[in-house]
C-alpha angles and dihedrals in degrees: 000000000000116000126246115301116258121224113227088193091058093049093052092054116086116230115274115274095019123119134184116280113263132190118266128248093262093054089046092050091051092047090052093048091050093050092049091047091051091047092050092050092051093049091048090053092052091050091048090054090049090053090049089051092056090048092049092049093050088047093051090048091048091051092048090050093049092048091054096043122103111267119263126207122259092258090065090052092046089051091052090050091052092054092046093247121152111263099175116135093356112149114246138175126202137169130207145101126295119241094213092180089066096055114144126197126223114199106237146143126234124186091348092307122119118227142100145294109232115227112191126177114242116207114216124214091258092053099257118125137215126193111239124201096218094183144258132333125181118255095258094049094058096114116073092228091069090057108032091159090067092063100096119202130198130017117340134174119222127198120189149107128304115237124194123237119250117240094209141355105299094228142004089239089064110094122240116263114265100221094176091057092039092238118137123194094182133025103260102173096191093051092045090051093049094045091051094052095245130146110245089212091057097040118089107244097237139055131244122219109211117228127241095275104138118253117230116255146146126257092277097045100069088216092286136227098041106221132204094062097140109135113230097168099116111171116239107186095134095111088054092050092047092052088050092054095043089046092052088048090052091046089050089054093047095047091047093049092050091050090050091047088053095047091051091047091052091047092055091049093052090051090048096046096074090054093052090052094045108035115185 
């Protein structure tokens, strides 16, 4: 004989007085602290990016102002270096004679072409020297013999922008300078000075990037080096980053609020269910 019929309805109904298992007060407290900490971290990151945005905008404004200022002489720049002032992108004018035998080559790209920036010592009237970034030459024109017209003789006047020396290699991914092959991958003022046979005590402790004034040259020289190669493309994505962090913080609040709303709705449904099963 078949056994007693089973009620599927009865099996699906929880015993009276039972509720779903919920996390305890300690777990809820820890979850709340974690959410608050995460929210605070996201807001802090967004605020930090806003501070970086203000700093970058001030820096770009300062660079623009310096680039349009009247040029000063090298002694003014040297005085600023001595006091620890920022000399980057300040306009400067200097006169002297190139020491073409001391030419150094910095590996670079210009307008999508691989080559070198040519750094040449310029001897001032008082015997001091300063390293001038004269501009770009293509890779195959590295050696001065391939561009004899670029080897300027006699007094010259150079206008350009002051550039600070680096204290160390900017990143471990940057190759070490190859002094033997006269190829520099970062602007090591000390190494450039020594390789050019200059006296550090008589060499001004900064560089000058020559402006875009064309260099003289014959029909095959292409007026090399090509001056005016200073890079001004400083990325400024801090507003985008700030909005991203603030957006994540707002999303966290929204998701947390939705979760809490659902939990409370479930709790109200659980309290109302026994009354539906046992109406008075």
